[in-house]
C-alpha positions as CSV (number, residue, x, y, z in Angstrom):
1,M,76.8,3.9,-80.2
2,S,77.5,0.3,-81.1
3,Q,74.6,-2.1,-81.2
4,N,76.8,-4.8,-79.6
5,P,77.2,-4.2,-75.8
6,N,80.3,-6.4,-75.6
7,H,83.8,-5.0,-75.9
8,P,85.9,-6.8,-78.5
9,K,88.5,-7.9,-75.9
10,R,86.2,-9.1,-73.2
11,P,86.8,-12.8,-72.5
12,Y,83.1,-13.7,-72.0
13,P,80.1,-12.0,-73.7
14,L,77.6,-10.5,-71.3
15,E,74.8,-12.9,-72.3
16,R,77.0,-15.8,-71.0
17,T,77.9,-14.2,-67.6
18,R,76.1,-14.9,-64.4
19,N,76.6,-13.0,-61.1
20,I,75.0,-15.1,-58.4
21,G,75.0,-15.4,-54.6
22,I,74.5,-18.4,-52.4
23,A,72.5,-17.6,-49.4
24,A,70.6,-19.4,-46.6
25,H,70.2,-20.0,-42.9
26,I,73.3,-21.0,-41.0
27,D,74.3,-24.6,-41.6
28,A,72.0,-25.2,-44.5
29,G,75.0,-26.1,-46.7
30,K,75.9,-22.9,-48.6
31,T,79.7,-23.3,-48.4
32,T,79.5,-27.1,-49.1
33,L,77.5,-26.3,-52.2
34,T,80.0,-23.7,-53.3
35,E,82.8,-26.1,-52.8
36,R,81.1,-28.7,-55.0
37,I,80.4,-26.1,-57.7
38,L,84.1,-25.2,-57.8
39,F,85.0,-28.9,-58.0
40,Y,82.7,-29.7,-60.9
41,T,83.7,-26.6,-62.8
42,G,87.4,-27.6,-62.5
43,M,88.5,-24.7,-60.3
44,I,89.7,-27.1,-57.6
45,H,90.7,-30.7,-57.8
46,R,90.0,-31.8,-54.3
47,I,86.8,-31.2,-52.3
48,G,87.3,-29.5,-49.0
49,E,84.8,-29.9,-46.1
50,V,83.5,-27.3,-43.7
51,H,84.1,-29.6,-40.7
52,D,87.7,-30.0,-41.7
53,G,88.3,-26.2,-42.1
54,A,89.5,-26.9,-45.7
55,T,87.0,-25.1,-47.9
56,V,88.0,-22.4,-50.4
57,T,85.5,-19.7,-49.4
58,D,85.9,-20.1,-45.6
59,H,89.5,-18.8,-45.7
60,M,89.6,-16.8,-42.4
61,E,91.0,-18.6,-39.4
62,Q,87.9,-17.6,-37.4
63,E,85.7,-19.3,-40.1
64,R,87.7,-22.5,-40.2
65,E,87.8,-22.8,-36.4
66,R,84.0,-22.2,-36.0
67,G,82.9,-24.0,-39.1
68,I,80.7,-21.0,-40.2
69,T,81.0,-18.3,-42.9
70,I,81.7,-14.9,-41.4
71,T,82.5,-12.8,-44.5
72,S,81.2,-13.1,-48.0
73,A,83.8,-14.5,-50.4
74,A,83.8,-14.0,-54.2
75,V,84.9,-16.8,-56.6
76,T,84.8,-17.2,-60.4
77,C,84.3,-20.4,-62.3
78,E,83.4,-21.6,-65.8
79,W,80.7,-24.0,-66.8
80,I,79.7,-25.8,-70.0
81,Q,76.4,-27.5,-69.9
82,Q,76.8,-31.2,-70.4
83,P,75.6,-32.5,-73.8
84,L,73.3,-35.4,-73.0
85,D,71.2,-37.3,-75.5
86,G,67.6,-36.1,-75.8
87,V,68.1,-33.4,-73.2
88,V,67.4,-29.8,-74.3
89,K,70.0,-27.3,-73.3
90,L,69.7,-23.6,-73.8
91,Y,73.4,-23.0,-73.7
92,E,74.9,-26.4,-74.8
93,K,78.6,-26.3,-75.6
94,Q,78.8,-22.6,-74.7
95,K,81.2,-21.8,-71.9
96,Q,79.6,-19.6,-69.2
97,R,81.4,-17.4,-66.6
98,V,79.7,-17.7,-63.2
99,N,80.8,-15.2,-60.5
100,I,79.7,-16.6,-57.1
101,I,79.5,-14.9,-53.7
102,D,79.2,-17.3,-50.8
103,T,77.4,-15.4,-48.0
104,P,77.2,-15.9,-44.2
105,G,74.1,-17.5,-42.7
106,H,74.5,-16.3,-39.1
107,V,72.3,-13.3,-38.3
108,D,75.2,-11.4,-36.7
109,F,76.7,-11.1,-40.2
110,T,73.5,-10.2,-42.2
111,A,75.2,-7.1,-43.5
112,E,77.4,-9.3,-45.7
113,V,74.3,-10.8,-47.3
114,E,72.7,-7.3,-47.7
115,R,75.6,-5.8,-49.6
116,S,76.1,-8.9,-51.7
117,L,72.5,-9.1,-52.8
118,R,72.6,-5.3,-53.7
119,V,75.1,-6.1,-56.5
120,L,74.1,-9.6,-57.7
121,D,71.8,-10.5,-60.6
122,G,70.5,-13.8,-59.2
123,A,70.7,-16.1,-56.2
124,I,70.6,-19.7,-55.1
125,V,68.7,-19.9,-51.8
126,V,69.6,-23.1,-50.0
127,F,67.1,-24.8,-47.7
128,C,67.6,-27.8,-45.4
129,G,65.6,-30.8,-46.5
130,V,64.8,-31.5,-42.9
131,A,64.2,-28.1,-41.2
132,G,62.6,-26.4,-44.2
133,V,62.1,-22.6,-43.9
134,Q,64.2,-21.2,-41.1
135,P,64.4,-17.7,-39.6
136,Q,67.5,-16.5,-41.3
137,T,66.3,-17.9,-44.7
138,E,63.2,-15.6,-44.3
139,T,65.5,-12.7,-43.7
140,V,67.5,-13.5,-46.8
141,W,64.3,-13.9,-48.8
142,R,63.2,-10.4,-47.7
143,Q,66.6,-8.9,-48.6
144,A,66.3,-10.5,-52.1
145,D,62.8,-9.2,-52.5
146,K,64.1,-5.7,-51.6
147,Y,66.5,-5.7,-54.5
148,N,64.3,-7.8,-56.9
149,V,66.8,-10.6,-57.2
150,P,65.6,-13.6,-59.2
151,R,66.1,-16.9,-57.3
152,I,66.5,-20.6,-57.7
153,V,65.8,-22.8,-54.6
154,F,68.0,-25.7,-53.8
155,V,66.6,-28.1,-51.1
156,N,69.8,-29.5,-49.7
157,K,70.6,-32.3,-47.3
158,M,68.1,-34.8,-48.8
159,D,70.4,-37.5,-47.6
160,R,69.6,-36.6,-43.9
161,T,67.3,-38.6,-41.7
162,G,63.8,-36.9,-41.8
163,A,64.4,-35.1,-45.1
164,N,61.2,-34.5,-47.1
165,F,61.3,-32.6,-50.4
166,E,57.6,-32.2,-50.8
167,N,57.1,-30.8,-47.2
168,V,59.8,-28.2,-47.8
169,F,58.4,-27.3,-51.2
170,Q,54.9,-26.7,-49.7
171,D,56.5,-24.8,-46.7
172,I,58.3,-22.5,-49.2
173,K,55.1,-21.8,-51.1
174,E,53.0,-21.1,-48.0
175,K,55.5,-19.0,-46.0
176,F,56.7,-16.8,-48.9
177,G,53.4,-16.8,-50.9
178,I,55.2,-17.5,-54.2
179,E,54.6,-19.5,-57.3
180,A,57.3,-22.2,-56.9
181,V,57.8,-25.0,-59.5
182,R,59.7,-28.2,-59.2
183,I,62.3,-28.7,-61.8
184,L,64.6,-31.3,-60.2
185,I,62.9,-33.7,-57.8
186,P,65.1,-35.9,-55.7
187,I,64.8,-39.7,-56.3
188,G,64.5,-41.2,-52.9
189,S,65.6,-39.6,-49.6
190,E,67.9,-40.3,-46.6
191,E,70.0,-43.3,-47.4
192,E,67.9,-44.1,-50.5
193,L,68.8,-40.8,-52.3
194,S,70.1,-41.8,-55.7
195,G,69.4,-39.0,-58.2
196,Q,66.9,-36.5,-59.6
197,I,63.9,-36.4,-61.8
198,D,64.5,-33.7,-64.5
199,V,60.9,-32.4,-64.9
200,V,61.5,-30.2,-67.8
201,N,63.4,-32.7,-69.9
202,M,61.4,-35.7,-68.6
203,K,64.5,-37.8,-67.7
204,S,66.0,-39.4,-64.6
205,V,69.6,-38.7,-63.5
206,I,71.1,-41.5,-61.5
207,Y,74.5,-40.8,-59.7
208,K,77.0,-43.5,-59.3
209,D,78.3,-44.2,-55.8
210,D,82.0,-44.5,-56.8
211,D,85.2,-42.7,-56.2
212,T,84.5,-40.0,-58.8
213,M,82.8,-37.7,-56.2
214,G,79.5,-37.5,-58.1
215,S,81.2,-36.7,-61.4
216,T,79.7,-39.8,-63.1
217,F,75.9,-40.3,-63.6
218,E,73.5,-41.9,-66.0
219,V,70.5,-40.3,-67.8
220,H,67.5,-42.7,-68.3
221,A,64.0,-42.5,-69.6
222,L,61.3,-42.2,-66.9
223,E,59.2,-45.2,-66.0
224,G,56.5,-46.2,-63.5
225,D,56.1,-44.1,-60.4
226,L,58.9,-41.7,-61.5
227,L,57.1,-41.1,-64.8
228,A,53.8,-40.4,-63.0
229,E,55.5,-38.0,-60.6
230,A,57.3,-36.2,-63.4
231,E,54.1,-35.8,-65.5
232,S,52.2,-34.4,-62.5
233,A,55.0,-31.8,-61.8
234,R,55.2,-30.9,-65.5
235,E,51.5,-30.3,-65.7
236,D,51.8,-27.9,-62.7
237,L,54.8,-26.2,-64.3
238,I,53.0,-25.6,-67.6
239,S,49.8,-24.5,-65.8
240,I,51.7,-21.8,-63.8
241,L,53.7,-20.7,-66.9
242,C,50.5,-20.3,-68.9
243,D,49.3,-17.8,-66.3
244,C,52.4,-15.6,-66.3
245,D,53.9,-16.0,-69.8
246,E,52.0,-14.7,-72.8
247,V,53.9,-16.8,-75.4
248,I,53.3,-20.2,-73.8
249,G,49.8,-19.1,-72.7
250,E,48.8,-18.4,-76.3
251,K,50.2,-21.7,-77.4
252,F,48.1,-23.5,-74.8
253,L,45.0,-21.6,-75.8
254,M,45.6,-22.3,-79.5
255,E,46.2,-26.0,-78.5
256,E,49.6,-25.9,-80.2
257,E,52.3,-28.3,-79.1
258,I,54.4,-26.9,-76.1
259,T,57.9,-28.2,-76.6
260,T,60.6,-28.6,-74.0
261,A,62.4,-25.6,-75.5
262,D,59.2,-23.5,-75.1
263,I,59.0,-24.5,-71.5
264,K,62.7,-23.6,-70.8
265,E,62.4,-20.2,-72.5
266,A,59.2,-19.4,-70.7
267,L,60.5,-20.5,-67.4
268,R,63.6,-18.3,-67.9
269,R,61.4,-15.3,-68.6
270,A,59.2,-16.0,-65.6
271,T,62.2,-16.5,-63.3
272,I,64.0,-13.3,-64.3
273,S,60.8,-11.3,-63.8
274,N,60.4,-12.8,-60.3
275,Q,57.0,-14.4,-61.1
276,V,58.2,-18.0,-60.6
277,V,60.9,-19.6,-58.4
278,P,62.3,-23.0,-59.8
279,V,63.0,-25.5,-57.0
280,A,65.6,-28.3,-57.2
281,G,66.5,-31.0,-54.6
282,G,69.7,-32.9,-53.8
283,S,72.6,-33.3,-51.5
284,A,75.8,-31.2,-51.9
285,F,77.6,-33.2,-49.2
286,K,76.7,-36.5,-51.0
287,N,77.6,-35.0,-54.4
288,K,74.1,-35.5,-55.9
289,G,72.4,-32.9,-58.0
290,V,74.9,-30.1,-58.2
291,Q,75.7,-30.3,-61.9
292,F,72.1,-30.0,-63.0
293,L,71.6,-27.1,-60.5
294,L,74.4,-25.4,-62.4
295,D,72.6,-26.0,-65.6
296,A,69.5,-24.4,-64.1
297,V,71.6,-21.4,-63.1
298,T,72.7,-20.8,-66.7
299,D,69.3,-21.7,-68.1
300,Y,67.1,-19.6,-65.8
301,L,69.0,-16.9,-63.9
302,P,69.7,-13.6,-65.6
303,S,72.8,-12.3,-67.3
304,P,73.6,-8.6,-66.7
305,L,71.8,-7.9,-69.9
306,D,68.5,-9.3,-68.6
307,I,68.2,-7.0,-65.6
308,P,67.1,-3.4,-65.8
309,A,69.7,-0.6,-66.1
310,A,71.0,0.5,-62.7
311,Q,69.1,3.5,-61.4
312,G,70.9,6.4,-59.7
313,Q,70.4,10.1,-58.9
314,H,72.1,13.2,-60.0
315,P,74.6,14.2,-57.2
316,E,73.1,17.7,-57.1
317,D,69.4,16.8,-57.8
318,D,67.9,13.9,-55.9
319,A,64.7,14.0,-58.1
320,A,66.7,13.6,-61.4
321,E,67.0,9.9,-62.2
322,V,70.1,8.8,-64.1
323,L,70.6,5.3,-65.7
324,A,73.7,3.2,-66.0
325,K,73.1,0.9,-69.0
326,T,74.8,-2.5,-69.1
327,D,77.1,-1.8,-72.1
328,D,80.8,-1.8,-72.4
329,N,80.5,1.2,-74.7
330,E,78.8,3.4,-72.1
331,Q,80.5,5.7,-69.6
332,F,82.0,3.8,-66.6
333,C,79.9,3.4,-63.5
334,S,80.3,1.0,-60.6
335,L,79.3,0.5,-56.9
336,A,81.8,-0.1,-54.1
337,F,79.9,-2.7,-52.0
338,K,82.7,-4.0,-49.7
339,L,86.0,-2.9,-48.2
340,W,88.5,-5.5,-46.9
341,A,91.9,-5.1,-45.3
342,D,94.0,-7.7,-47.0
343,K,97.3,-8.7,-45.3
344,Y,99.2,-8.9,-48.6
345,V,97.9,-6.0,-50.7
346,G,96.4,-3.6,-48.2
347,K,92.8,-2.2,-48.7
348,L,90.7,-4.0,-51.2
349,I,87.6,-2.3,-52.6
350,F,85.2,-4.9,-54.0
351,F,83.1,-3.3,-56.8
352,R,80.4,-4.2,-59.3
353,V,80.7,-2.6,-62.8
354,Y,77.2,-1.5,-64.1
355,S,78.3,0.2,-67.3
356,G,81.4,0.9,-69.4
357,T,84.9,-0.4,-68.6
358,V,87.8,0.5,-66.4
359,S,91.5,-0.4,-66.7
360,K,94.5,-0.2,-64.5
361,G,95.9,3.3,-64.4
362,D,92.6,5.0,-65.3
363,M,91.4,8.1,-63.3
364,V,88.0,7.5,-61.6
365,Y,85.7,9.9,-59.8
366,N,83.8,9.6,-56.5
367,P,80.7,11.9,-56.5
368,R,80.4,11.7,-52.7
369,T,83.8,13.3,-52.1
370,G,84.1,15.2,-55.4
371,K,87.6,13.8,-55.9
372,K,89.5,11.9,-58.6
373,E,91.8,9.0,-57.9
374,R,93.9,6.7,-60.1
375,I,93.3,2.9,-60.2
376,G,96.5,1.2,-58.9
377,R,95.6,-2.5,-59.5
378,L,92.6,-4.5,-60.6
379,I,92.2,-7.9,-59.1
380,K,89.9,-10.8,-59.9
381,M,89.2,-12.5,-56.6
382,H,89.2,-16.2,-55.9
383,A,88.3,-16.2,-52.2
384,D,91.6,-15.0,-50.6
385,K,93.7,-15.6,-53.8
386,H,94.3,-12.7,-56.2
387,E,94.7,-12.6,-60.0
388,D,95.8,-9.3,-61.5
389,I,93.8,-8.2,-64.5
390,E,94.1,-5.3,-66.9
391,T,90.4,-4.3,-67.5
392,C,87.0,-4.8,-65.9
393,Y,84.0,-4.8,-68.1
394,S,80.2,-4.2,-67.6
395,G,78.7,-6.9,-65.3
396,D,82.1,-7.8,-63.7
397,I,82.7,-8.1,-60.0
398,A,86.3,-7.5,-59.0
399,A,88.5,-5.6,-56.5
400,I,90.5,-2.3,-56.7
401,V,93.8,-1.6,-54.9
402,G,95.0,2.0,-54.6
403,L,91.9,4.1,-53.8
404,K,91.9,5.9,-50.5
405,N,88.8,8.0,-49.9
406,V,86.2,5.3,-50.6
407,Q,83.4,4.0,-48.3
408,T,81.0,1.1,-48.6
409,G,78.2,2.2,-50.9
410,D,80.2,4.8,-52.8
411,T,79.7,5.2,-56.6
412,I,82.9,5.1,-58.6
413,C,82.6,6.4,-62.1
414,T,84.0,8.5,-64.9
415,Q,84.2,12.2,-64.1
416,G,81.4,13.9,-66.0
417,F,79.0,11.0,-65.6
418,D,76.7,12.6,-63.0
419,I,75.3,9.6,-61.1
420,M,75.1,8.3,-57.6
421,L,73.8,4.8,-57.2
422,E,71.8,3.8,-54.2
423,P,74.0,2.2,-51.5
424,P,72.9,-0.9,-49.5
425,L,71.2,-0.1,-46.2
426,F,72.4,-1.6,-42.9
427,P,70.8,-2.2,-39.5
428,E,71.8,-0.4,-36.4
429,P,74.0,-2.2,-33.8
430,V,72.2,-3.8,-30.9
431,I,75.0,-4.7,-28.5
432,S,78.1,-2.9,-27.1
433,M,81.2,-3.7,-25.0
434,A,84.2,-1.8,-23.8
435,V,87.7,-2.6,-25.0
436,E,90.9,-1.5,-23.3
437,P,94.5,-1.8,-24.6
438,K,96.9,-3.5,-22.2
439,T,99.9,-1.3,-22.9
440,V,100.6,2.2,-24.4
441,V,101.9,0.5,-27.6
442,D,98.7,-1.4,-27.9
443,Q,96.7,1.8,-27.6
444,E,98.0,3.1,-30.9
445,K,97.7,-0.2,-32.6
446,M,94.1,-0.6,-31.3
447,A,93.1,2.8,-32.7
448,I,94.4,1.7,-36.2
449,A,92.8,-1.7,-36.0
450,L,89.4,-0.3,-35.0
451,A,89.5,2.3,-37.7
452,R,90.1,-0.3,-40.4
453,L,87.6,-2.8,-39.0
454,S,84.8,-0.1,-38.8
455,E,85.7,1.0,-42.3
456,E,85.2,-2.6,-43.6
457,D,82.0,-3.3,-41.6
458,P,79.1,-0.8,-41.7
459,T,77.4,-2.6,-38.8
460,F,80.5,-2.3,-36.5
461,M,80.8,1.1,-34.7
462,V,83.4,2.6,-32.4
463,K,82.9,5.5,-30.0
464,T,84.5,6.9,-26.8
465,D,82.4,7.2,-23.7
466,P,82.5,10.9,-22.8
467,D,82.2,10.2,-19.0
468,T,84.7,7.3,-18.6
469,G,87.0,7.8,-21.6
470,Q,86.5,4.1,-22.5
471,T,86.5,2.8,-26.0
472,I,83.0,1.3,-26.8
473,I,82.6,-1.1,-29.7
474,S,79.1,-1.9,-31.0
475,G,77.8,-4.6,-33.3
476,M,75.0,-7.0,-34.2
477,G,75.6,-9.7,-31.6
478,E,77.9,-11.5,-29.2
479,L,79.5,-13.5,-32.0
480,H,80.0,-10.4,-34.1
481,L,82.0,-8.6,-31.4
482,E,83.8,-11.8,-30.4
483,V,85.1,-12.1,-34.0
484,I,86.1,-8.4,-34.1
485,V,88.2,-8.8,-30.9
486,D,89.7,-12.0,-32.2
487,R,90.7,-10.3,-35.5
488,M,92.2,-7.4,-33.6
489,Q,94.4,-9.8,-31.7
490,R,95.4,-12.0,-34.6
491,E,95.6,-9.6,-37.6
492,F,96.7,-6.4,-35.9
493,K,98.6,-7.9,-32.9
494,V,96.6,-5.9,-30.4
495,A,96.7,-7.1,-26.8
496,C,93.4,-5.9,-25.2
497,G,90.9,-6.7,-22.6
498,V,87.1,-6.6,-23.0
499,G,84.3,-5.7,-20.7
500,K,80.9,-7.3,-20.3
501,P,78.6,-6.8,-23.3
502,Q,76.2,-3.9,-22.8
503,I,72.7,-3.5,-24.3
504,A,72.0,-0.6,-26.8
505,Y,69.1,0.8,-24.8
506,R,67.1,3.7,-26.2
507,E,64.7,6.3,-24.7
508,T,61.6,7.8,-26.1
509,I,58.5,9.8,-25.0
510,T,54.9,8.6,-24.8
511,A,53.0,11.9,-24.4
512,P,53.1,15.4,-25.8
513,A,54.6,18.2,-23.7
514,K,55.8,21.8,-23.9
515,G,59.4,22.8,-23.0
516,E,61.0,26.2,-22.4
517,G,64.6,27.0,-22.2
518,L,66.0,30.3,-21.1
519,L,69.7,31.1,-20.9
520,K,70.3,34.5,-19.4
521,K,73.6,35.6,-17.9
522,Q,74.7,39.1,-17.0
523,S,78.2,39.6,-15.8
524,G,79.0,43.3,-16.3
525,G,80.3,42.9,-19.9
526,K,78.6,41.2,-22.8
527,G,76.1,38.7,-21.5
528,Q,74.4,35.5,-22.8
529,Y,70.8,35.4,-23.9
530,G,68.8,32.7,-25.6
531,H,65.1,31.8,-25.3
532,V,63.4,28.8,-27.0
533,V,59.9,27.5,-26.6
534,L,58.9,24.2,-28.2
535,D,56.5,21.3,-28.2
536,V,57.4,17.6,-28.3
537,A,55.3,14.6,-29.2
538,P,55.9,10.9,-29.9
539,G,57.2,10.5,-33.5
540,E,56.6,7.7,-36.0
541,Q,58.5,4.6,-35.1
542,G,61.7,4.3,-36.9
543,K,61.7,7.9,-38.1
544,G,64.1,9.2,-35.5
545,L,63.9,13.0,-34.9
546,T,61.6,15.2,-37.0
547,I,61.4,19.0,-36.6
548,D,58.8,21.5,-37.8
549,N,59.8,25.2,-37.6
550,Q,56.6,27.1,-36.8
551,L,58.3,30.4,-35.8
552,T,56.7,33.6,-37.1
553,G,57.5,37.3,-36.8
554,G,61.3,36.7,-36.4
555,V,61.0,36.0,-32.7
556,I,64.3,34.1,-33.1
557,P,66.5,35.8,-35.7
558,K,67.3,33.6,-38.8
559,E,71.0,33.5,-38.1
560,F,70.3,31.6,-34.8
561,I,67.9,29.0,-36.2
562,T,70.7,26.7,-37.2
563,S,72.1,26.8,-33.6
564,V,68.6,26.0,-32.2
565,L,68.3,23.0,-34.5
566,S,71.8,21.9,-33.5
567,G,70.8,22.1,-29.8
568,I,67.6,20.0,-30.5
569,K,69.7,17.3,-32.2
570,N,72.3,17.4,-29.5
571,S,69.7,16.8,-26.8
572,M,68.7,13.5,-28.5
573,T,72.1,11.9,-27.6
574,N,71.3,11.8,-23.9
575,G,67.9,11.0,-22.4
576,V,66.6,12.0,-19.0
577,I,66.0,8.5,-17.6
578,A,69.5,6.8,-17.9
579,G,71.4,8.9,-20.4
580,Y,70.7,6.7,-23.4
581,P,70.0,8.1,-26.9
582,V,66.4,9.3,-27.5
583,V,64.5,8.1,-30.6
584,D,61.3,8.8,-32.5
585,V,60.4,12.3,-31.3
586,H,58.6,15.1,-33.3
587,V,59.5,18.7,-32.3
588,N,57.5,21.8,-33.1
589,L,59.5,25.0,-32.7
590,T,56.9,27.5,-31.6
591,D,58.3,30.6,-29.9
592,G,61.3,32.3,-28.3
593,S,63.0,35.7,-27.9
594,A,66.3,37.3,-28.5
595,H,68.4,40.2,-27.1
596,D,69.8,42.8,-29.4
597,V,73.3,42.6,-27.8
598,D,73.6,39.5,-25.7
599,S,72.2,36.8,-28.0
600,N,74.6,34.6,-29.9
601,E,74.8,31.1,-31.5
602,N,76.0,29.3,-28.4
603,A,73.3,30.9,-26.2
604,F,70.5,29.7,-28.5
605,K,72.0,26.2,-28.7
606,M,72.1,25.9,-24.9
607,A,68.6,27.3,-24.7
608,A,67.3,24.6,-27.1
609,I,69.0,21.9,-25.1
610,L,67.4,23.2,-21.9
611,A,64.0,23.4,-23.6
612,M,64.2,19.8,-24.8
613,R,65.2,18.5,-21.4
614,D,62.3,20.4,-19.8
615,A,59.9,18.9,-22.4
616,F,61.4,15.3,-22.0
617,N,60.8,15.4,-18.2
618,Q,57.1,16.2,-18.8
619,A,56.5,13.9,-21.8
620,S,56.3,10.5,-19.9
621,P,59.7,9.2,-21.0
622,V,60.2,5.5,-21.2
623,L,63.2,3.2,-21.6
624,L,63.3,0.9,-24.6
625,E,65.3,-2.3,-25.0
626,P,66.1,-4.5,-28.1
627,V,64.0,-7.6,-28.2
628,M,64.8,-10.6,-30.4
629,D,62.9,-13.2,-32.4
630,V,64.2,-16.5,-31.0
631,E,63.6,-19.9,-32.6
632,V,64.7,-23.1,-30.9
633,A,64.7,-26.5,-32.6
634,T,64.7,-29.2,-30.0
635,P,63.7,-32.9,-29.6
636,E,60.3,-33.0,-27.9
637,D,61.9,-34.6,-24.8
638,Y,63.5,-31.3,-23.9
639,Q,60.6,-29.0,-24.9
640,G,59.3,-28.3,-21.4
641,D,62.7,-27.4,-19.9
642,I,63.5,-25.1,-22.8
643,M,60.1,-23.3,-22.6
644,G,60.6,-22.8,-18.8
645,D,64.1,-21.4,-19.4
646,L,62.8,-18.9,-22.0
647,T,60.0,-17.8,-19.7
648,R,62.5,-17.2,-16.9
649,R,64.4,-14.9,-19.4
650,R,61.3,-12.7,-19.7
651,G,60.5,-14.5,-23.0
652,Q,57.0,-14.7,-24.5
653,I,56.3,-18.0,-26.3
654,Q,54.6,-17.1,-29.7
655,E,54.3,-20.5,-31.4
656,I,55.1,-24.2,-31.0
657,E,55.4,-26.2,-34.2
658,S,55.7,-29.9,-34.3
659,K,57.9,-31.6,-36.9
660,P,58.3,-35.3,-37.4
661,T,61.7,-35.3,-35.6
662,H,61.6,-32.3,-33.4
663,A,59.6,-29.3,-32.1
664,I,60.2,-25.6,-33.0
665,L,59.6,-23.0,-30.3
666,R,59.3,-19.4,-31.4
667,A,59.5,-16.7,-28.8
668,I,60.2,-13.0,-28.3
669,V,63.0,-12.4,-25.7
670,P,64.9,-9.3,-24.5
671,L,68.4,-9.3,-25.8
672,S,69.7,-8.6,-22.3
673,Q,68.5,-12.0,-21.2
674,M,70.1,-13.9,-24.1
675,F,73.8,-13.6,-23.1
676,G,75.3,-17.0,-22.8
677,Y,72.2,-18.7,-24.1
678,S,74.1,-21.0,-26.5
679,T,75.7,-22.8,-23.5
680,A,72.4,-22.9,-21.6
681,V,70.4,-24.5,-24.5
682,R,73.1,-27.1,-25.1
683,T,73.1,-28.0,-21.4
684,L,69.3,-28.2,-21.2
685,S,69.1,-30.5,-24.3
686,S,72.3,-32.6,-23.8
687,G,73.6,-30.8,-26.9
688,R,70.7,-31.8,-29.2
689,A,68.9,-28.4,-29.5
690,D,69.8,-25.6,-31.7
691,Y,68.7,-21.9,-31.8
692,T,68.8,-18.8,-33.8
693,M,67.8,-15.2,-33.0
694,K,67.4,-12.0,-35.0
695,P,66.6,-8.4,-33.9
696,K,62.8,-7.7,-33.9
697,S,62.2,-4.3,-32.4
698,F,62.6,-2.0,-29.4
699,E,60.1,-2.5,-26.6
700,Q,59.5,-0.8,-23.3
701,V,61.6,-2.0,-20.3
702,P,59.8,-3.2,-17.2
703,Q,60.0,-0.7,-14.3
704,A,62.2,-2.9,-12.1
705,I,64.9,-2.9,-14.8
706,V,64.4,0.8,-15.3
707,D,65.0,1.4,-11.5
708,E,68.2,-0.6,-11.6
709,L,69.6,1.2,-14.6
710,T,68.5,4.6,-13.2
711,N,70.4,3.9,-10.0
712,D,73.5,2.9,-11.9
713,Y,73.2,6.1,-14.0
714,A,72.7,8.3,-11.0
715,Y,75.7,6.7,-9.3
716,A,77.9,7.2,-12.4
717,S,76.8,10.8,-12.7
């Protein structure tokens, strides 16, 4: 094998490639930052704004109308660090390729962040300079922790009233328990924001307020208060690096000079190993600080060579670990992390190449299906624009056209390379509603639209109600389903009506119990006989159904055991309280009996269902409902009204935090009480309060609500 991991024809060497995501809470400025990056790298020549619906990455009509990011968008740009006198650059005059994925901030679309972080090497996490750490930012941070993604923090909106870089910096350290270091400190804030202190290079960068949109700036030596602030931050930086980096720690102990180049190289190692998080501040909207943030991306975030080889399992042996090494000379292996129905080219499969190369016309293999398919087209994405390419190399993120039997999370590789990469994990839907086509023609179009949309989005599910025949769609929130219905109408031309959103209730048991099911029918000919005895007990939360087969002596013949297990699983789809799915139950299969002539698979399946229902009725069943973590940011004048409204919604106030400009209320509220809350909170606060919510857990429903749902269920039955 070649010592050089780069293919001779690849346009950028691996060491000068960066795959990064931009993630944050909604409205922290991710898309605005992405737009500035594209402008300063020369990919666009006019800056678009979110509020005008003119940004590159928010290309869907729904995104432009709402001013939010709904689906993650991939763009590619090139960056050369700027040669500045006296400033040390690790990659000066070397062109870098930066592949960027701009992710949504709204909790309803958290799956987009999940699958993006699964395939990225690094991330810029954006914080608001006023609000600091917000709920969805905490979710994003945990997702990045799960996949060990190195991060740089950008404290944005330092031009806003109430912005305070130091407060946000301390907030980040305390809430995430990390070693954060300041590398680019804003000079001034609010209307006085003028530039940044470069802590590593000990320089000041002053941006000119002219018509060059932040493209012109001056680099000066530090003096006075700025010098003192920089020296203090640099001492903190060196102190932290000495604790986590052997090279610089040894120099410090030997009292050798620690140069700027030493600091940069040590900070790069510490960032890539997730021991340190560099923090920069500025304002994307006011065009201050983006260029030096890009320098930090190339200096400190990893290339595909800096991250460990992708780990997978052998398709036929989960215990056998297989590695996909980042090297163009290795066998081809990639992960399909997103599917998208493009109106021009059809189904796009976004994929990340972990090893080897793939070219247009190559045959590739899907270990999940065991089938081979041919690559029709390879496309480099620039949001909704396409550029045909001939070959994808290790570390590349691109899209395939022409593959049919692919799902999100599938491994696509060379046949003979026995590997399956771990797919991203997605949360269960929490809200449902009925959709009905308005005409017979719409019925066929709706079926096609729902199939394509559920294929794209792993958190969107479709089913048919067995009692009413209605089509039920489920998702992560009201906005999620609203966008789905809007896309059906616009993209697929489906005229449909929608029902009131329904809550994804669950049932479970709270006590152990024994159940017995006996199916015995004699009708002159061959009869039906199945007999099952089992015990049920509350299972571990989040584990679903677990079964322990304790049968001895062949009381139930082996050929019927599969049918018994099938009956047990089937019984979990409908509970005894209101017919909702049952969760977190442990079953011990203890006894039973069979008839030499009359026993069959169907009889034992029905007997198992009867035994489970018998056990459920005696096991103190309860109804569960999804509850949400709700955070409301409001001026203190409206705090009392909003607290009262949350209490009326069965909310439990957990915490009240006072900020200089507003108060933050944190509460736990049942999802069923949060429909239409966006209108209510605006009305209560004269439009000045904002809120976010995210799923927390399932909790027991009060008896009054149970009685209401039980009556509805009995009437429907």
